[in-house]
N, C-alpha and C positions, 0 to 999 in steps of 0.2 A: 233184588229185587223189582219186580214184575208189576208194571200198573198196565191196567186197562187207560184205553185212548182217550176216553174224557178225563181219568183223572192225571195222565199223564202230559195233559196240553196245561193241565191247570197250574204249573210249574209245582210251588212248594207246598200248596195249600192243603194239601191232605195231613200236614203235620200240626194243624190247628182245626180241628172241625168246629161246626158251630152246634148249639143244644139242636137246633132245630132238624139240621142232618143228622144228628143222633137220633133224634127220636124218628124220623123219617126210616132210617134205613139201620134201624137196632137190629132188625133180625139179620139183614143181607151184612152189614159189615159189622159184626157185633162181636167177632172173635179177633177183632184187630184191637180195638179197646175194653178190653177185662180189666177190671180194676181190682181184681183179687187173679192170685196165682193159679188156682185151680182154672182150668177150663172149662169144665162142665158147669160151672155155675154159671148162672144167667146173668148177664147185667141187669141191675136195677137204676133206676134216672138219678137215685140219691147218690150213688158210688161213683158217679160220674166226673170227673174235674172239671170245670167251664173251664174253657180258654176264648179269650178275643182273637177272632177271624183277623188276617191282617192280610190284605191286598196287595199284592206287588206288579207291577207293571208287568206284562206278558211278553214276552219276543216272540214275533212269529216265526215260524220254524220255515228256512226259505226252502224255496220248493225248486230251485238248483243248485249248485254247485259254484255258480259264479258269482263276485260280493257286488252287493251293489252300491253303485256309486253315487253319492249325493250329487244333487242337482246345484251346481255351482252359481248358475244365474240367476236361482231364486235368492241363496245365501246374498250375492252380491246387493239383490235389490233389496233384500232385507234390512241391510246394515248399512245402505244408504238413506232407507227411509228412517232409520233409527237414529244416524247423525242429524238427518236434517229434524226431525224431533227432538233431539235433545238441542241443538243450537235454534229450531224455534221456542223450544222453554227456556231456554238460559236468556234470547231476547226480551219473551214475556216479563220472566225474572225483572229483567233491570228497568223494563218498562215501568212494571209496579214500581218497583225500586224507586227508581226515581220519581214519581208519578206523589208516592207516599210522600218522600222527601220535600216534593216540591209543594205540596199541602200542608206539610210542617210548617213551611215557609211563610206560607201565606196566612197561616195560625199565628205564628211568631208578628209576621205584620202585622194581622189585624188587633192582637194584643198591643203592641204599640201603638198604633194608632190611637185606639183606646183611651191609653192611658195618657198619649198627648193630648185627646178631645178633651180628658179628664181635668187635668193639669190646668188644660185654658178656659175650663166653662169656672174651676174654680178662681181663675187670675179673674175671668169677668166679673165672678160675685166680688172679687174684694176690691174690685173697680166700683163696681155697682154701692158697693158698701159706702167706700170712700166718696164717691160723687153725694152720696145720701144725707151723709154727714155734711156736707160741704153747702149743700142746697138747702137741708132743713125741711124737704120736701119730698116727698114720694109724687113719683108721677109715673105709673107704671106703663105705658104707653111707649115715652120717651124712653124708657129705659128700654121697655125689649126691643124696639129697631135700633135703638143704640146697638146694643149686643146683638144683634143680629146682623147690624153692618160689621162690626169690627171681628164675629165669628168668619166672616166670608174670607180674608185676605188668609185667615188660619191653616181656614181648610183646603187652599189653593197650596199654600206652602207646606202643609203635612202630607199634599198627595203626590207633592213634587220628591219631597226626601222618600216617601213609600216607594215611588216608581224609580228614582235612583237607586235603592237597595234592591229592589225586586231586581234591578236592572245588572249591576253586579253580581247577584248571584246565580241568574240567568247566564251570564259570560263565563260561568265556571263550570256550571254544567253541557252548555251546549256541545264544547267539544266530546264531550263523552256520550253524548245521544249520539252524535256523528258519528264516533266511531265505530259502535254499535251497531248502529243503522248500516254502515258501510259493511260491515263483518256480517253482518245480516246477507246482505244485498248478495257479496263473493259468497257466501254459502251456499245461498241458492243458485245461483248462476254454475259454481263448478262442482254440482251437486251430482255428475255425472263423471268427475275424474278426481275424485276425492284424494286420492293416492299421489297426484301430481300438484294437487292446491298447494300454495304458500297461505299461511295464517296474516293478517292484516296485520300482527302484531310485528311479525318478521318484515315485510313487506317495509313497513312505515322504520322502524328500526334500519334496514340498510338503506333505505333512501337517506334518513338522517346522517348515517356513517359516510354514504358518500356525499353528502353535503358539506358535513364537516370536513372530510381527506381535500374535497376537490378545491374548496377555495379556501384559502389561507387565511383570510380576516371573519368567515363565518363562527366561529367560536365567540368572539369580540362582540359581535354583529346579533346573535342571539342571546349574548347576556343583556345586550343593550334595550331588545326588544320585550325582553322580560321583565325587565326593573321598568321601562316606561308601563307596560300590561300592568304590575303589581300596583305601581303609586294610581294609575287608574281607575284601577278596580276599589284599591284602598281608600282613593278618595270619595268616589262614588258611594261605598258603603260608612265613611265617615258621614256623607251630605244626609245617608238617610238616617242616622242616630245620634245624629248633633242638632243642634239648631244654627252651626255658621253657614258661611255661603259655600258655593262650592271651591271658588278658587282659594281659600283659607284651609278648606277640609284636601284639596290636593295639594297644599304646603304640607300640610301637617302629615297626610301620607309619606310626602319625599322625606322630611323628617323622623318618621318610624322608621323609615328602609334604611336612612344613613346611619341614624344613632340608635339602637335599638332600649337607650334607656330614656327615650324622652316619652314614651307612653304611661311612667309612670305620674303623671299629674292627670291622668282622665280620670272622669268622673263618671259615675252609671257602667249600669252592666253590658248595655251596647256600645256604648262606646272602648270601652275596657276590652272587651272580644275580641271588635275588629282591630284594635290599637294590637293588641298581642299578638292576632293572625298576620298582621302588616309586619311588626317584628321581626316575627316568626318567619316569612320571607323574606327580606333585609336579611336577616342571618344567613340566610342560605344563597342569597345573590353574591354577598360580599365574599360567603367562602370559596363560592365559584370563581368569584372573580381573583380572590387570591390565590385559587390555584392555577387561572389561567397567567396570572403574572410570575409566580413559580415557575412554571412546564416553561414558560419562553424565556426565563430568565438561566434554568439551568439547560432548555435546549442549546441556546447560546455560550454558553460557556463549554458546554460537551462540544458544539460545533470548534469553538477553539481550541479544546484539548484534543480534540481529534484529527485537527488540520484540516477542516473542511472549510473553513473560511477564506476569501479569495484574496490572493496576494498582489497590490496594488504598488507595481516595480517596474523599471525601465532602466536598459544596459544593464542589465544584470547576469551572471552564468546560471543557468539553469542546468542541474542533472537531474536525470531519469535514471532509474535504477539504484541498486546496493548491493555492492562489494565489498570483499576486503582492500579493495584499493580506494576507497573512498576516504580513509583516513589521509595519507600520504598525499591524494589529490586535493583536496582540501587545504591543506599545510602548500604547498606551490602554489592554488592563487591568492591564500591570504598573504605569502610572498613578494608573486607580482603586482596585487593592491596595493602593497605600503607604500610605494611613491605617492598615490594618487590619495592617499589618505584611508583607504580601507574601500571595500565595493560592498555588493549584497551578492552573495550565492543562493541560491531555491535550490534544496533536494526533493524529488517526489520521488518516491517509492512506497509498494503495496506493502507496508508497515505502518506498523501506530506510531504516531505522531509522537508520544510520550517513548518510545522504548527507540526510536533514532537519539531523539534530543539526547537520551542517556548515553548512548553508544556514544555520541559526539564532544559531550563533555569530557569521557575517560582519555581524549587523546592527551599526547605529551605536550603538546605546542600552545603559543597561543595566535588568538586570528588576525593580530594587528592591525586591530580595527575591521574586520569584516565581519559584518555579520553572515550568519546561517539559518536560514529558516526553511524549515522541515513541516514538509506535506505529504499526508497519506492518500494516495491517489493512484488508479493503473493510469501509465502513456499511451494507452491503446483506447483510452476513453478523449474523446474531443471533448467535451464536460470538464473533466478533471483537467488535461492540457491548457483551458481558458482561463481556469481557476487559478494556475500559477504563470499567467500573463505570457506564454509562449510565443505570443507574436510579438512581444517586445523586448526580447531578451537578446545580446548581442553577441551569445555562444550556447550552444544545445550540447549536453555532451551525454552519450547514452552510452550505460556499463555495459558490459558483459556480463551475463549469472555467471554466479560460480556452479560450476556443475557440467553437464554435458553438452559439448561445443557445437553440436547442429542444432540443439534447441535451443541453446544462447543466441547462436547467429540468425535462427529463426524468429524469436520474439524480437531479437534487434531489425529485422525486416521489416515486421508487422508495425514496429513502432517509428521509423521511418515514412512509413505508410501511412500514418496516424499524423505525423509530423506534417506532410507535404498535404494533406487534406484540410488544414487548419485553412478557412475561409478569410481571413484578415491578413495571410501571407505570413512569411517569417522573417525580421529583420537581420538577424544573424543568421549564420550557416552551424550544421550539425557535424558534426564529430563524434563517429561512431566506432566503441571499440570492438571488436570480431575476435573469433577464437581458432577461425580457418582461413586459410589464404585462399583456398578454395570457393569460398562464397561471396569475396570483394566486392568482384565483377556486378553479381546479381544485385548488389546493395547502392553499386554507384551508379547501375541502371535505374534503378528504383530511383533514388535522390537526385541523381541529374548533377547539375553542379553547387548544389548546397550543400552535398556532403565530402565531406572528409574522411577518411579511414585508417585506423591504428590496430595492425594485427599484431595483437599482444603476443600469441605464441611464436608470430613470424620472427617479430622485433627479438624478443630474448632469446629463441635457436643462433641467429644473425651473430649478435652479441657474445654469445659465448664460442662460438667460433673464432671471431676476431679476437677476445681474452684469453682462449687457450694459445694461440698463433703470436700473440705480443701482450705479456705480464702488464698490466698498468695501464691497459686500456681502460678496463671497467671504468676505476677512479674517472679517468680523463670523462669518461661519458657522463658520469654522473653530474661531473662540475659542469657543463654543458647544457644537459637537458634542464637541470631544477637549475632553479629562481634565486637560488641562495649567491652563486657567484657570477659565474658569466655565462651570456646566452645570447643569440641569434638575436638580429634587428635587421629591418629592413627601411630604409628612409630616402628621400631625396635630397639632393644636394644640390641646388642651380649653380650654385658658385665654384662648383668642378666641377662643367661641362665645359668638354673641349680637351680637358688632360686623360694622358694616358694613364692607365692602371699600374700601369709600374711605378709613377708618382703618386694617385691615391692609394698608391699601399703605405707611405708612407707619410699621408698628409691628416693622421689621425694620433693624437698622443694618447688618449685613452680606450681606442678601439685597434680592430685587427681584419680591415678588409677581407673578404674571402668569396664572394663573387658579384654579380653585376645582375639584376633586373631590367633584363632588354624589353623596353618598350615596343620598338620595330619588329619583335618577336612573340606579339600577343603577352605582355610579362611573363615570360621564359626566363626561370631563373638559373643563370650559366655559373656554376662552382669553378674555380681557378682559370680565371679567362686568359687571353694571352697577356703578357706584358703592354703589346702594343695595340691594345684595345682603346679606342676611344670613347670617352664618355658622350653619351647623344643626351639628347632634349629628350624630358620626361622620364630617364634610365633611372634606377634607383640603386643604390650601393647595400648591399649583405654585408655584415658587419659584426665580429663577437665584441660583445662591450658588455661592460655589467648593469647598465641599465638604460632604455632609451633618451633617459635627459641628462647620462652622464658623458656624453660623449660631442663633438663637433669638429669639423677642418681647423685645424691652423696653418701657419704661412708652411711651407715646405723646406725640408730643412735639409741641410749637403750633409752629405751621407759617402762614405769611401764605400764604393763597391768590392773592390778584392776579386782574389782568385778560388777556387776550390783547392784544399790540399791536392786532389787526385779525382782523376775521372773515374770513380770508385762505383760500380756495381754490387747493391749489395747481395752477396749469394747466397741462393736457395739449395737448402740441403735435406734430405727425408728426414721426416720426423714419422714417429707413433706416437700413436694416440687412440685411446681407450675412450670409448662408450659405455658407461654403464647403466643401463635402462635402456627405456624403448618410448620416443616420442611419436606422435601421430606425423609429424613431420619429418621423417628420419631421412626420407629420399632425396628433400631439400637441403637438407644440412650435406649431407653427402654430395649433391654436385657442388657446392660452395666449397667444401675440401677438397673435391678435385681441381676446381679451378683455380685455388689458392696454393695448393702445398708444391714439390719439387716432386718431380718423378722419382719412383721406387719409393714413396712412403707407404706405410701401411695404418688402415684403420682397422683396430678391434672394437667389435658389438659382444658386449658381455649384456644377457639378458637373459630371462626364463621363457622368450618366444624359440618354440618349435624353427628348425633351422627353414625346414620347405615354408613354411608359414609367412616365416621374414622375408622369404625370398618373392612369396608373391606377393603381400604385400609391398616392399619394393617397386615389382614389375606393375601392380595397380596405381600408386602414384606416380609413374608415369618414367623409373628411374629403370634404363639397362646396364646391366653389370657389367655385360660384355663391351662397353662402349666407355667403360671407365679410363683415362688416360694414364691418370698421375697413380691414383691408390689403387690399394689391394683389397679386398675383406678378407678381416677373418674372425670368424664364426665361434663365440663359445657359448656353451648351455649353463646356467648356473642362478639360483640366488644371489642378488649383491647385499643381502641383508644375512648368510652364512657363511662363518669365517672358513670354512675346507673349500669351498667355492672357490673364494678369493685368493687363498693361497695357492691354488693351481694356473694363478695369472705371474707371468715376471710382470710385479708391479714397479718394479727398482728401473724397470727399461724404458720406460715411459716416458715421453717429453712432455705430453698431457693428460691427463683425465680428466672427462667433462661427466658428472653427477647427473643425471637426465630426471626430472619430475616424470614416473613412469606412470605411462598413459594408464594404466590397470587401475591406479589409486589419486590421479591428477584431479580429479572430481570430490576429496576430501582433502585441504590444504594443509589439516594436520596432518594426517596420513602419511602424503607423499612427503611432508619436510621432516617427519620422523623416520621413514626411510630411507631419504636421501644422507639426513644428519647420520643415523647409522653405519652407512656406508661409508662416509668418511669417514668415521673415527677407525672404522675398521682398516682400510687401507691407512690411512696416516700410520696406524701401529705396526702393522705387516714391515712396510717401507722402515720403520724405523728400527724394529730388528732386521732385517738381510741388509739395510745399506751398509753398516760400519764392514760387516763380512767382506759387501763384493769393493768398495771401497781400499780394502788392505788387501787384496787378490789384483786389485788392480793399479794400484799404489797411484791410484786419482786423488783422493779426497786423504788430505792429512789432519792431524790434531782430533780431538779427545771427544767424546759423545756428554752430554749432558746426562747424569743419571738420574740427576734431584727428583725429575718431576715428569709425565706422560705426557705433557704438553710441551716440556722443552725439548724431548725427543723427538715429537712430532715435528716441532718449527724446525730442528734439524732435517727431519726427513722433508719439509717442504721446501730444503735449498735444492734438491736432486731435479723436483720435476714439478710441475706445474698441475694444480688439482681446482678446476672451476667449478662451483656446485650452485644449482639453480632451484634455489629456494621461490615457493609463492607465498610465505607471508613475511610480513617484514619484520617481527617479532622476532621470529627465528633470527633472521639476517644478523640484528644487531648484536645475539650471542654469540654466533660463526666468527663476528668481527670482531668483537672483543679476545676471542681464544687467540684468533690467528691463525688456527691449524689450517685454512682454504685460504689458498691467494683470494681470492675476491667469489662475493656471493652475490649474484643474479639472483633480484627477487621481481615481484610485481611492481616494486615502488618507481623501477625506470620507465616500466608502462605509466605509471602516474604522471610522472615527470615530463611525457612527450602527450600524453595527452593533456594536459595544463598548457604547456604551450601551443601546440597545435590550437587550442580555445582562444588562445589569447589573440595568435597571429595564425592565421589559416595557412599563409606562403610559406611558413617554416616546414609544413608538411612536404612540401617537396621536396627541400634540402634536404630534409632525414630519411626519404625515401630514396634519395641517390647516394645516402652515404651508407644505407644498409643494404642497397641493391647490388647483384653480382658484378654489375658495367658501372663506369662512372667515374665518380674520385671517392675516398675514403680516407678515415683518418689513421697514421700508422706512427709507429715509436721510430726516431732515427738514430745511431749514435751519433757522438761528437765528430766524431774523425772524417764525419763526411764533409764539413764544411769547418773544420778549424785546426790549428796544429796543437800541440799542447800546450798550456799555459799563454795561449795568445791572448791577449787583450782589446774585443771587440763590444760593441753594442749591439742590441736586441736589433736594433733596423739594418745593421752590418750584415747582421746575420741573415736577416730576410731575406737580403737583396742577394745574397751569395746562395740562398734557397730559388732562389727564382732561376738560376740560371740550371737546375736540374726538374724546373717547372712543379714548385712545389711551394706551399705558403706556409709559416712556421707560425703558428700557434703561441705555443707555449717550451716550456722547456721544465724538466725535472735535472736537479743537482743528485750528484751521487750519494747513495745512501741515503738519500731524503723522503720520505713515506708517501709526501704528494709533488703533485707536478702542480707548477704555476701557470696560469691560462692568462692571457692577456696580460700581460707584466707590466707595471706601471715605469717610470722613467724608461725610456726606451732608446733614449738617445745616451745614458750614462754607459762608462765602457767599466768591462768587466773583464777578471782574466775567468779561464775555461777551461775544464780539464776535459778529457778524451773520455773519461767513465760516465759523464753527463749524457742526457740525452733529449731529443726535442721530439715535440708534437708537432706534424704536418697534416697537410691534408695535400692527398698527390693522388696521380689516378691511380686504377688499378693494374697491378702489377699481371 
């Protein structure tokens, strides 16, 4: 449908024509508005239905295709003007409201004033009547003058009370007016930056929050000010509505604040309203006070529960970190402190205090008077270190974390840096447990003379090699490292100065001297010195004794030296050793074996590491395979927990089998122990099935095997070869020790013993390092035929002097068929018969 320009420009107005339009243009546009269906019939005015014309806003037609962009500046200015107008309106409304309230208060005050005047006049009238009756005469002049004179003080008193009431209400409304005025001023100032302006309420809330957060006594101070202000305003209001003096009104206000029930005795509407208001404010004040007290008590108990309080101790042992070794470490420290009546051990780790206490409570030993205090914190934060009195501790033990070795050593290094940064200094020394031998130099460089290191991985590896070559040596190490039996002690004995070491050796009935701490050499400890060495002034004697207060020198006994049965050199024979698994320090273990085994020995390595990768790892670790002199490497690929892979090995031909905690699973102690346990059971079962046929073929082994149980068969298989298992969790070690299917189980418990011993006396670390090192002295198990004849009757002192002819120190013995060795035996002068099947434990130079 087409329309002319005038009609089209009017929008939709042509749908609703007005009556005037119909009358003026009925002839021109009548064909559009027929009321009848016939087009020839002329329209009449009566047949037309009148409709109201509605005008819609007309949208002008754009002259071009570009859209019109609204003026943003005008819109912004309009928004600013609207906001300013709105804020001004609100401010005016607030002012008007406050003005109305103020005038209402004035009216109330005026009403109260008039009521008081009325009461005053009534009292005056009553007084005049009394005077009239008393004097029986009426003197209007005198009455008037006296009444006016008496009314003047009452008027002044009422004025004071009204002013006090007005002042109290004014103080209530002044802060509101000030806040509204400041808000109005801030809106006027920041009207140009409306989007960036912060409201006054937010600013005040922020300032209050900062004040309450920064200052510890802000909350009690605010509560005190609010209480005093409430008492002051309440006292002024009471002074305005009662006839009491101001001091008494202030006291009443305090009683209403302190006890909301005291307002029940108030008389009159005004005093009651004021008393109710003060009592309501008092309830709020005491509710806030109870909240503050409750929060303070809760925070204190929460601080105690979470271990945030400060430890006020001195000469205590501080343990930083948490690991599986903590239980056995606490046990050793408790045994060491038993002779002193107990001590204090503080443990700080990044764990919840309650969790640590629950884990420690699960241990299966008693603390023997030693108190264990747990605190939650980080050893990398100086504030947490001060919280546990680190500067007053006599020894600080830094435990290695379970998991990756490099990450654990890196954290130990950062902990040492934090400890060296303590301003107060450290009274005691630092014992750091490391996981990798390569990081020892860096930790000692940072810590200096304060640090003693114990490399757990290296200690276990060297012990495994020594125990594989000398079965039973691990039990001896356990007795010496632990505090339950005998251990190393160093002490000075001036009465022995000038004596030779040969005489010192038999001067202690309850101890065995092992070395000398030479004062002239800067305190260096010499193990197994020459017999001719003379004890100098300042020298100290290293002994093996049960405790530091259980031994003392005695008079020199008479001991027959005798002579050795023969000049016998213990022969070395080639050995075949199997390594099951792969450790990080495999190259170090291979070099130790090459230095100690006889020429022609074989080392079989059975693991799932590819052969080329093995050679690369060994080469990167500093091992030159071509320069090995005494051993040859035999590589076998396979999984140590798969039976068919193990059956491909000649398990019955190995002298020693070492089951290592595999590097791939060493991050998880449970997984590594499960793998080692499965490998041990499979190897013993395969040996038990093979050894009978091998024994019959070679006619070496006689007798019948017990078929009653699989453990019995495995025990018989253990008689043929030695298996040393590396177990990380002490709980798994106890299970294997009870079954006796493995000759010995080495675990982290030995590392805990070493840490405890070095923590008690840092000088012992030098002794342990020499005994574990490749050079110097070490422990050996020697057969009895090196020192005596069959059935010969000798005392232990006599055997010690005979061993000195071989430059050895005998520290104990093990009777034939006995399970455990006796270290530092008592009654060393008593004679007894010995058997050639007996063995002796000695300290001797490495061969």
